[in-house]
ZATORBA-274688 format. One record per residue (C-alpha): residue number from 0; x, y, z. Coordinates in pm, whole numbers, padded with zeros to 5 digits. Layout:
<pts>
[pt NUM,[X,Y,Z]]
...
</pts>
This chain:
<pts>
[pt 0,[09585,12581,11839]]
[pt 1,[09524,12504,11474]]
[pt 2,[09773,12582,11212]]
[pt 3,[09730,12846,10950]]
[pt 4,[09709,12564,10683]]
[pt 5,[09433,12373,10887]]
[pt 6,[09238,12685,10930]]
[pt 7,[09258,12783,10544]]
[pt 8,[09145,12402,10453]]
[pt 9,[08843,12414,10702]]
[pt 10,[08740,12734,10547]]
[pt 11,[08777,12591,10163]]
[pt 12,[08590,12290,10245]]
[pt 13,[08321,12481,10447]]
[pt 14,[08259,12695,10162]]
[pt 15,[08269,12410,09887]]
[pt 16,[08032,12186,10098]]
[pt 17,[07796,12465,10195]]
[pt 18,[07467,12606,10043]]
[pt 19,[07587,12732,09699]]
[pt 20,[07900,12525,09715]]
[pt 21,[08043,12269,09462]]
[pt 22,[07978,11998,09673]]
[pt 23,[07695,12071,09887]]
[pt 24,[07613,11802,10150]]
[pt 25,[07261,11615,10244]]
[pt 26,[07183,11386,10500]]
[pt 27,[07129,11001,10512]]
[pt 28,[07021,10749,10767]]
[pt 29,[07310,10454,10833]]
[pt 30,[07340,10269,11146]]
[pt 31,[07026,10433,11284]]
[pt 32,[07235,10782,11247]]
[pt 33,[07208,11081,11043]]
[pt 34,[07512,11121,10850]]
[pt 35,[07643,11383,10586]]
[pt 36,[07683,11261,10242]]
[pt 37,[07809,11449,09927]]
[pt 38,[07459,11507,09740]]
[pt 39,[07654,11622,09430]]
[pt 40,[07781,11268,09372]]
[pt 41,[07622,11061,09084]]
[pt 42,[07402,10815,09239]]
[pt 43,[07622,10491,09122]]
[pt 44,[07950,10411,08933]]
[pt 45,[07788,10369,08591]]
[pt 46,[07662,10742,08589]]
[pt 47,[07993,10830,08765]]
[pt 48,[08207,10648,08464]]
[pt 49,[07963,10814,08211]]
[pt 50,[07960,11153,08330]]
[pt 51,[08344,11218,08376]]
[pt 52,[08453,11022,08067]]
[pt 53,[08220,11258,07860]]
[pt 54,[08344,11570,08032]]
[pt 55,[08735,11451,07974]]
[pt 56,[08662,11256,07653]]
[pt 57,[08977,11319,07462]]
[pt 58,[09204,11364,07774]]
[pt 59,[09455,11087,07796]]
[pt 60,[09356,10840,08075]]
[pt 61,[09574,10517,08069]]
[pt 62,[09928,10497,07954]]
[pt 63,[10079,10138,07960]]
[pt 64,[10402,10106,07764]]
[pt 65,[10327,10204,07413]]
[pt 66,[09940,10178,07452]]
[pt 67,[09741,10521,07529]]
[pt 68,[09373,10550,07583]]
[pt 69,[09147,10867,07640]]
[pt 70,[08874,10861,07877]]
[pt 71,[08615,10824,07566]]
[pt 72,[08807,10525,07440]]
[pt 73,[08816,10326,07772]]
[pt 74,[08455,10402,07853]]
[pt 75,[08342,10304,07513]]
[pt 76,[08510,09974,07548]]
[pt 77,[08390,09916,07891]]
[pt 78,[08039,09989,07762]]
[pt 79,[08098,09689,07484]]
[pt 80,[08218,09466,07773]]
[pt 81,[07911,09523,08005]]
[pt 82,[07674,09428,07702]]
[pt 83,[07913,09131,07623]]
[pt 84,[07891,09024,07981]]
[pt 85,[07512,09022,07972]]
[pt 86,[07462,08882,07603]]
[pt 87,[07752,08599,07598]]
[pt 88,[07803,08560,07993]]
[pt 89,[07458,08564,08128]]
[pt 90,[07563,08815,08419]]
[pt 91,[07306,08930,08615]]
[pt 92,[07278,09215,08857]]
[pt 93,[07447,09088,09189]]
[pt 94,[07649,08847,09027]]
[pt 95,[07990,08822,09176]]
[pt 96,[08271,08869,08897]]
[pt 97,[08608,08804,08994]]
[pt 98,[08921,08988,08816]]
[pt 99,[09248,08787,08913]]
[pt 100,[09522,08973,08693]]
[pt 101,[09808,09221,08702]]
[pt 102,[09750,09626,08672]]
[pt 103,[09648,09683,08326]]
[pt 104,[09420,09867,08101]]
[pt 105,[09245,09565,08046]]
[pt 106,[09207,09504,08407]]
[pt 107,[09032,09882,08438]]
[pt 108,[08790,09832,08138]]
[pt 109,[08677,09496,08262]]
[pt 110,[08621,09641,08633]]
[pt 111,[08407,09935,08472]]
[pt 112,[08207,09678,08244]]
[pt 113,[08136,09450,08515]]
[pt 114,[07994,09717,08713]]
[pt 115,[07820,09883,08442]]
[pt 116,[07663,09547,08397]]
[pt 117,[07539,09536,08726]]
[pt 118,[07796,09266,08838]]
[pt 119,[07985,09289,09155]]
[pt 120,[08361,09365,09086]]
[pt 121,[08532,09085,09307]]
[pt 122,[08900,09177,09337]]
[pt 123,[09119,08877,09373]]
[pt 124,[09481,08901,09554]]
[pt 125,[09697,08841,09229]]
[pt 126,[09953,08733,09466]]
[pt 127,[09762,08460,09632]]
[pt 128,[09833,08088,09585]]
[pt 129,[09578,07827,09449]]
[pt 130,[09428,07754,09835]]
[pt 131,[09388,08137,09896]]
[pt 132,[09221,08203,09573]]
[pt 133,[08997,07901,09612]]
[pt 134,[08885,07991,09952]]
[pt 135,[08790,08347,09872]]
[pt 136,[08614,08254,09552]]
[pt 137,[08417,07978,09704]]
[pt 138,[08331,08244,10010]]
[pt 139,[08151,08482,09814]]
[pt 140,[08016,08272,09543]]
[pt 141,[08215,08419,09239]]
[pt 142,[08035,08301,08904]]
[pt 143,[08309,08390,08657]]
[pt 144,[08683,08492,08711]]
[pt 145,[08872,08715,08434]]
[pt 146,[09245,08591,08479]]
[pt 147,[09552,08680,08349]]
[pt 148,[09771,08339,08235]]
[pt 149,[09976,08300,08549]]
[pt 150,[09646,08325,08777]]
[pt 151,[09476,08115,08485]]
[pt 152,[09744,07856,08584]]
[pt 153,[09672,07844,08950]]
[pt 154,[09317,07848,08909]]
[pt 155,[09333,07548,08661]]
[pt 156,[09490,07330,08945]]
[pt 157,[09177,07357,09178]]
[pt 158,[08921,07070,09124]]
[pt 159,[08579,07071,09114]]
[pt 160,[08563,07440,09067]]
[pt 161,[08219,07598,09068]]
[pt 162,[08306,07894,08837]]
[pt 163,[08434,07945,08486]]
[pt 164,[08746,08112,08425]]
[pt 165,[08811,08331,08136]]
[pt 166,[09168,08394,08025]]
[pt 167,[09276,08722,07889]]
[pt 168,[09628,08814,07773]]
[pt 169,[09674,09134,07980]]
[pt 170,[10037,09192,07816]]
[pt 171,[09873,09258,07489]]
[pt 172,[09674,09567,07378]]
[pt 173,[09343,09621,07514]]
[pt 174,[09165,09560,07165]]
[pt 175,[09359,09227,07144]]
[pt 176,[09334,09101,07509]]
[pt 177,[08964,09149,07563]]
[pt 178,[08872,09126,07167]]
[pt 179,[08582,08860,07239]]
[pt 180,[08425,09101,07453]]
[pt 181,[08434,09431,07224]]
[pt 182,[08220,09312,06942]]
[pt 183,[07891,09540,06932]]
[pt 184,[07589,09378,07106]]
[pt 185,[07228,09476,07133]]
[pt 186,[07156,09413,07486]]
[pt 187,[06952,09622,07750]]
[pt 188,[07209,09732,08029]]
[pt 189,[07042,09733,08392]]
[pt 190,[06896,10004,08594]]
[pt 191,[07112,10045,08856]]
[pt 192,[07059,10242,09219]]
[pt 193,[07300,10335,09467]]
[pt 194,[07187,10043,09707]]
[pt 195,[07305,09803,09455]]
[pt 196,[07610,09589,09549]]
[pt 197,[07919,09707,09370]]
[pt 198,[08276,09582,09509]]
[pt 199,[08410,09309,09718]]
[pt 200,[08753,09340,09834]]
[pt 201,[08911,09107,10083]]
[pt 202,[09067,09200,10399]]
[pt 203,[09315,09003,10644]]
[pt 204,[09200,09042,11015]]
[pt 205,[09340,08849,11282]]
[pt 206,[09106,08558,11249]]
[pt 207,[09281,08400,10955]]
[pt 208,[09112,08360,10634]]
[pt 209,[09025,08671,10426]]
[pt 210,[08700,08810,10460]]
[pt 211,[08520,08991,10137]]
[pt 212,[08419,09328,10239]]
[pt 213,[08105,09434,10044]]
[pt 214,[08021,09789,09918]]
[pt 215,[07729,09936,09746]]
[pt 216,[07759,10187,09457]]
[pt 217,[07646,10474,09705]]
[pt 218,[07940,10393,09949]]
[pt 219,[08199,10362,09686]]
[pt 220,[08081,10676,09523]]
[pt 221,[08094,10868,09833]]
[pt 222,[08448,10742,09896]]
[pt 223,[08543,10900,09575]]
[pt 224,[08400,11198,09644]]
[pt 225,[08553,11255,09983]]
[pt 226,[08858,11215,09817]]
[pt 227,[08763,11449,09527]]
[pt 228,[08676,11701,09812]]
[pt 229,[09015,11704,09935]]
[pt 230,[09171,11716,09605]]
[pt 231,[08956,12044,09523]]
[pt 232,[09031,12205,09873]]
[pt 233,[09422,12155,09799]]
[pt 234,[09384,12288,09444]]
[pt 235,[09185,12595,09555]]
[pt 236,[09462,12671,09819]]
[pt 237,[09739,12629,09559]]
[pt 238,[09545,12852,09324]]
[pt 239,[09522,13114,09587]]
[pt 240,[09900,13069,09660]]
[pt 241,[09950,13100,09291]]
[pt 242,[09757,13422,09262]]
[pt 243,[09953,13565,09530]]
[pt 244,[10270,13505,09357]]
[pt 245,[10190,13698,09068]]
[pt 246,[10112,13650,08689]]
[pt 247,[10425,13451,08632]]
[pt 248,[10317,13114,08739]]
[pt 249,[10335,12869,08477]]
[pt 250,[10047,12704,08304]]
[pt 251,[09915,12392,08498]]
[pt 252,[09982,12055,08383]]
[pt 253,[09743,11769,08321]]
[pt 254,[09705,11589,08671]]
[pt 255,[09903,11263,08622]]
[pt 256,[10021,10986,08875]]
[pt 257,[10179,10653,08834]]
[pt 258,[09989,10340,08902]]
[pt 259,[10236,10123,09084]]
[pt 260,[10016,09951,09340]]
[pt 261,[09788,09674,09286]]
[pt 262,[09440,09760,09181]]
[pt 263,[09302,09481,09386]]
[pt 264,[09376,09718,09691]]
[pt 265,[09154,09985,09797]]
[pt 266,[09445,10248,09762]]
[pt 267,[09479,10175,09412]]
[pt 268,[09117,10117,09355]]
[pt 269,[08952,10443,09484]]
[pt 270,[09183,10732,09544]]
[pt 271,[09418,10679,09262]]
[pt 272,[09198,10499,08989]]
[pt 273,[08836,10586,09046]]
[pt 274,[08940,10938,09162]]
[pt 275,[09104,11004,08845]]
[pt 276,[08786,11016,08655]]
[pt 277,[08670,11319,08851]]
[pt 278,[08997,11510,08788]]
[pt 279,[09076,11409,08431]]
[pt 280,[09391,11232,08590]]
[pt 281,[09629,11019,08373]]
[pt 282,[09722,10691,08481]]
[pt 283,[10067,10581,08422]]
[pt 284,[10060,10197,08466]]
[pt 285,[10394,10016,08595]]
[pt 286,[10373,09626,08561]]
[pt 287,[10621,09607,08853]]
[pt 288,[10770,09839,09089]]
[pt 289,[11107,09966,09014]]
[pt 290,[11243,10287,09159]]
[pt 291,[11444,10379,08852]]
[pt 292,[11157,10290,08593]]
[pt 293,[10925,10507,08807]]
[pt 294,[11162,10812,08799]]
[pt 295,[11186,10756,08425]]
[pt 296,[10813,10762,08376]]
[pt 297,[10776,11024,08638]]
[pt 298,[11019,11257,08400]]
[pt 299,[10854,11125,08064]]
[pt 300,[10497,11160,08163]]
[pt 301,[10547,11461,08384]]
[pt 302,[10363,11300,08672]]
[pt 303,[10229,11535,08921]]
[pt 304,[10125,11320,09192]]
[pt 305,[10296,11017,09361]]
[pt 306,[10153,10776,09603]]
[pt 307,[10249,10421,09723]]
[pt 308,[10353,10228,10025]]
[pt 309,[10625,10424,10227]]
[pt 310,[10895,10182,10069]]
[pt 311,[10859,10327,09735]]
[pt 312,[10915,10696,09787]]
[pt 313,[11191,10582,10000]]
[pt 314,[11381,10403,09707]]
[pt 315,[11343,10683,09513]]
[pt 316,[11480,10903,09795]]
[pt 317,[11773,10683,09820]]
[pt 318,[11852,10580,09459]]
[pt 319,[12195,10652,09337]]
[pt 320,[12067,10767,09033]]
[pt 321,[11793,11026,09154]]
[pt 322,[11971,11319,09057]]
[pt 323,[11981,11212,08690]]
[pt 324,[11615,11266,08654]]
[pt 325,[11395,11551,08643]]
[pt 326,[11120,11489,08907]]
[pt 327,[11035,11847,08944]]
[pt 328,[10666,11826,08826]]
[pt 329,[10562,11616,09146]]
[pt 330,[10373,11839,09373]]
[pt 331,[10292,11571,09625]]
[pt 332,[10477,11297,09736]]
[pt 333,[10180,11033,09935]]
[pt 334,[10177,10736,10117]]
[pt 335,[09932,10499,10280]]
[pt 336,[09908,10148,10365]]
[pt 337,[10178,10163,10644]]
[pt 338,[10330,10411,10863]]
[pt 339,[10608,10637,10709]]
[pt 340,[10933,10685,10920]]
[pt 341,[10989,11031,11074]]
[pt 342,[11354,11057,10949]]
[pt 343,[11169,10950,10571]]
[pt 344,[10944,11261,10619]]
[pt 345,[11236,11499,10677]]
[pt 346,[11435,11374,10414]]
[pt 347,[11164,11394,10154]]
[pt 348,[11099,11748,10247]]
[pt 349,[11462,11851,10243]]
[pt 350,[11578,11665,09947]]
[pt 351,[11316,11619,09709]]
[pt 352,[11063,11905,09562]]
[pt 353,[10729,11729,09614]]
[pt 354,[10589,11797,09953]]
[pt 355,[10509,11455,10167]]
[pt 356,[10169,11344,10266]]
[pt 357,[10018,11050,10446]]
[pt 358,[09695,10903,10458]]
[pt 359,[09518,10635,10655]]
[pt 360,[09230,10446,10565]]
[pt 361,[09112,10070,10541]]
[pt 362,[08929,09839,10285]]
[pt 363,[08642,09872,10520]]
[pt 364,[08601,10266,10474]]
[pt 365,[08670,10242,10105]]
[pt 366,[09004,10397,10191]]
[pt 367,[08860,10702,10342]]
[pt 368,[09033,10781,10725]]
[pt 369,[09250,11058,10789]]
[pt 370,[09528,11283,10604]]
[pt 371,[09833,11478,10710]]
[pt 372,[09938,11750,10473]]
[pt 373,[10250,11922,10363]]
[pt 374,[10355,12154,10648]]
[pt 375,[10105,11994,10916]]
[pt 376,[10277,11652,10844]]
[pt 377,[10634,11811,10890]]
[pt 378,[10517,11960,11224]]
[pt 379,[10372,11630,11328]]
[pt 380,[10559,11361,11129]]
[pt 381,[10447,11062,11330]]
[pt 382,[10095,11152,11291]]
[pt 383,[09825,10997,11045]]
[pt 384,[09648,11354,11014]]
[pt 385,[09304,11502,11095]]
[pt 386,[08980,11323,10998]]
[pt 387,[08926,11350,10642]]
[pt 388,[08657,11628,10560]]
[pt 389,[08365,11642,10503]]
[pt 390,[08246,11299,10593]]
[pt 391,[08456,11127,10825]]
[pt 392,[08362,11115,11202]]
[pt 393,[08643,10973,11378]]
[pt 394,[08660,10882,11752]]
[pt 395,[08886,10696,12007]]
[pt 396,[08666,10464,12201]]
[pt 397,[08715,10171,12472]]
[pt 398,[08626,09815,12417]]
[pt 399,[08250,09901,12523]]
[pt 400,[08228,10165,12260]]
[pt 401,[08236,10479,12480]]
[pt 402,[08487,10764,12418]]
[pt 403,[08802,10805,12615]]
[pt 404,[08960,11106,12728]]
[pt 405,[09134,11337,12486]]
[pt 406,[09505,11187,12464]]
[pt 407,[09414,10843,12613]]
[pt 408,[09472,10532,12442]]
[pt 409,[09158,10350,12267]]
[pt 410,[09048,10182,11940]]
[pt 411,[09051,10391,11646]]
[pt 412,[08685,10390,11500]]
[pt 413,[08549,10583,11193]]
[pt 414,[08184,10649,11071]]
[pt 415,[08097,10766,10747]]
[pt 416,[07869,10740,10468]]
[pt 417,[08139,10567,10284]]
[pt 418,[08182,10275,10502]]
[pt 419,[08136,09923,10365]]
[pt 420,[07802,09721,10387]]
[pt 421,[07914,09389,10527]]
[pt 422,[08149,09102,10539]]
[pt 423,[08009,08866,10256]]
[pt 424,[07821,08584,10471]]
[pt 425,[07964,08684,10801]]
[pt 426,[07682,08840,10982]]
[pt 427,[07855,08775,11316]]
[pt 428,[08187,08936,11213]]
[pt 429,[08002,09233,11048]]
[pt 430,[07817,09283,11390]]
[pt 431,[08153,09273,11577]]
[pt 432,[08307,09531,11354]]
[pt 433,[08078,09792,11427]]
[pt 434,[07951,09990,11739]]
[pt 435,[07598,10048,11831]]
[pt 436,[07616,10373,11692]]
[pt 437,[07785,10261,11368]]
[pt 438,[08135,10338,11414]]
[pt 439,[08371,10057,11220]]
[pt 440,[08627,09926,11457]]
[pt 441,[08953,09956,11268]]
[pt 442,[09155,09711,11510]]
[pt 443,[09434,10002,11573]]
[pt 444,[09506,10192,11889]]
[pt 445,[09549,10522,11886]]
[pt 446,[09527,10867,12047]]
[pt 447,[09407,11206,11941]]
[pt 448,[09592,11527,12017]]
[pt 449,[09432,11864,12116]]
[pt 450,[09430,11958,11755]]
[pt 451,[09226,11640,11651]]
[pt 452,[09536,11478,11487]]
[pt 453,[09574,11108,11522]]
[pt 454,[09857,10892,11644]]
[pt 455,[09849,10522,11584]]
[pt 456,[10058,10359,11856]]
[pt 457,[09961,09991,11845]]
[pt 458,[09734,09705,11705]]
[pt 459,[09457,09529,11868]]
[pt 460,[09441,09273,11586]]
[pt 461,[09735,09019,11538]]
[pt 462,[09856,09140,11205]]
[pt 463,[10176,09212,11056]]
[pt 464,[10190,09482,10775]]
[pt 465,[10463,09435,10548]]
[pt 466,[10509,09717,10305]]
[pt 467,[10152,09795,10299]]
[pt 468,[10018,09422,10272]]
[pt 469,[09812,09294,10584]]
[pt 470,[09934,08965,10706]]
[pt 471,[09727,08747,10956]]
[pt 472,[09971,08599,11207]]
[pt 473,[09688,08311,11246]]
[pt 474,[09700,08248,10899]]
[pt 475,[10052,08213,10871]]
[pt 476,[10056,07985,11192]]
[pt 477,[09758,07770,11037]]
[pt 478,[09986,07712,10721]]
[pt 479,[10290,07609,10940]]
[pt 480,[10061,07356,11137]]
[pt 481,[09990,07198,10819]]
[pt 482,[10332,07063,10809]]
[pt 483,[10332,06700,10971]]
[pt 484,[10649,06794,11161]]
[pt 485,[10531,07105,11310]]
[pt 486,[10433,07073,11691]]
[pt 487,[10402,07454,11781]]
[pt 488,[10439,07769,11572]]
[pt 489,[10426,08127,11654]]
[pt 490,[10460,08411,11400]]
[pt 491,[10515,08757,11453]]
[pt 492,[10640,09101,11298]]
[pt 493,[11012,09172,11276]]
[pt 494,[11141,09524,11197]]
[pt 495,[11247,09607,10868]]
[pt 496,[11402,09921,10708]]
[pt 497,[11248,09852,10360]]
[pt 498,[10896,09705,10449]]
[pt 499,[10850,09849,10823]]
[pt 500,[10816,09502,10943]]
[pt 501,[10803,09134,10787]]
[pt 502,[10696,08809,10945]]
[pt 503,[10917,08579,11171]]
[pt 504,[10845,08252,11321]]
[pt 505,[10961,08045,11599]]
[pt 506,[10866,07658,11540]]
[pt 507,[10914,07355,11792]]
[pt 508,[10919,07023,11595]]
[pt 509,[10741,06700,11689]]
[pt 510,[11130,06542,11651]]
[pt 511,[11426,06714,11663]]
[pt 512,[11636,06753,11359]]
[pt 513,[11402,06591,11119]]
[pt 514,[11352,06904,10903]]
[pt 515,[11531,07272,10857]]
[pt 516,[11380,07637,10871]]
[pt 517,[11446,07631,10501]]
[pt 518,[11231,07304,10443]]
[pt 519,[10964,07500,10617]]
[pt 520,[11008,07804,10389]]
[pt 521,[10980,07599,10093]]
[pt 522,[10655,07431,10226]]
[pt 523,[10489,07758,10292]]
[pt 524,[10567,07887,09963]]
[pt 525,[10357,07640,09791]]
[pt 526,[10052,07725,09993]]
[pt 527,[10038,08096,10118]]
[pt 528,[10132,08407,09894]]
[pt 529,[10512,08512,09900]]
[pt 530,[10477,08813,10102]]
[pt 531,[10328,08595,10391]]
[pt 532,[10607,08324,10413]]
[pt 533,[10820,08442,10701]]
[pt 534,[11151,08606,10624]]
[pt 535,[11323,08404,10934]]
[pt 536,[11222,08113,11099]]
[pt 537,[11377,07965,11394]]
[pt 538,[11337,07591,11528]]
[pt 539,[11319,07602,11905]]
[pt 540,[11440,07301,12066]]
[pt 541,[11235,07326,12385]]
[pt 542,[10826,07364,12400]]
[pt 543,[10726,07700,12350]]
[pt 544,[10654,07890,12652]]
[pt 545,[10265,07940,12758]]
[pt 546,[10055,08169,12958]]
[pt 547,[09845,08062,13237]]
[pt 548,[09528,08015,12992]]
[pt 549,[09772,07748,12810]]
[pt 550,[09806,07989,12511]]
[pt 551,[10159,08043,12360]]
[pt 552,[10330,08356,12519]]
[pt 553,[10347,08543,12196]]
[pt 554,[10455,08858,12362]]
[pt 555,[10766,08741,12538]]
[pt 556,[10883,08519,12241]]
[pt 557,[10844,08837,11991]]
[pt 558,[11039,09031,12235]]
[pt 559,[11335,08760,12267]]
[pt 560,[11335,08692,11896]]
[pt 561,[11327,09065,11777]]
[pt 562,[11634,09106,12000]]
[pt 563,[11783,08790,11852]]
[pt 564,[11728,08942,11509]]
[pt 565,[11876,09273,11588]]
[pt 566,[12194,09160,11732]]
[pt 567,[12270,08922,11436]]
</pts>
């Protein structure tokens, strides 16, 4: 039986997306299927930026330390950047232009400018080492990379680079950091359509090297507007509740959120940064996560919405100084990227004023998937929630793409107009990622209950999710095999209270005693991002156990070494 909140949400969404509503639906053909899309959405991101930057022109948009920019100021700078990219750098429609940098106002304005100029904003993971950056840049054919000083130094180590690196100092104010791009230029901007390529984000699957997930302008905008529909739905319900409470309700604050997760991830890009344009939300940038600093900024900037990986809200919840900060403006404490432990959900509800929320989505779905809200989340704290209206069609399918019975385990599959276009240059991988009727195979195993709530119970892909970061076990194993003394390697996830899980590895050497675990950790740290390096490496004196197929028996190794780690 549906909860009262579910019934209210469904009623509000039906009115909003129906005839005469604020976000009426149209129909579009994708994957040979007739799918809903939000017809009121702008046709492309350049139009989206222009419309909402004008609507919220004088509203504060970006706060970074002492730097404060309105929507009008950010958009005016992005228009100048777009013209400079065309005039000075020869950027043409469809060119892949990379950003390799920490979060900053300059990052956001560069992103906007690349899209307005017709380029494809290619978001490079700022934690990658040289080899990882090089592989992904070559994979998608990036022409130019805009990089902050630390990433510039890594890129300078790559020989025979077929791209240009343009450095900008992200620690300086926008008008200084991007000064060469902010002079007035008289150049025409391209005509864009929803079918033009817009973004490439990189996703770590079970096969090792990251794949570039390409989305069109239409797909990204539909992802934004699906989030916007949810935000407007909850605002309408809050307005109803305020009216029922009487005239004493306080005046609403400007929506505001911390930007505390990296912009090269879809969570920060779509529901946090891009959705903010539509609702006139203030983004308060944090250069590095720190729970005490986050609480200070929440109090100072009157932040109304918090989202991050579960670790972040847990660290605020358990911080010894939490009572010293006024966090009462936060109405919702959301999480994504990894499951939130049930005990955390209960404690957030009991000990903090904001209500707990969780969302589930993927890079390939432009972040869109499911959501579990407030009282519903408390009733089902281990559920990722219901499919996000109005666009998401979620199904639990078997290996042949057929629906399984309600309550049975199967692969979580998502179909919507917001799903990505393709893996760049990987037609076989793209074909494998979709069923014949257009469902994206997430690689997660789940069930649906009678009310349509999703429960994720396992993974089909051989990945570890460390604090919201996906890690391919195969990629880490391949890096271990690069060491000349490693004969066999097996990588798996170890439970961890802070991060959910962390990488662990067991290694058999070609010759006993020639190196230690610390030597392997130092070796890996030079070749893969720090978050991928195993937190614990065991050296096995005997060859690793194998299955009848001659594959290493990862299941038994994971079980044995998880027990060993728990007993330590």
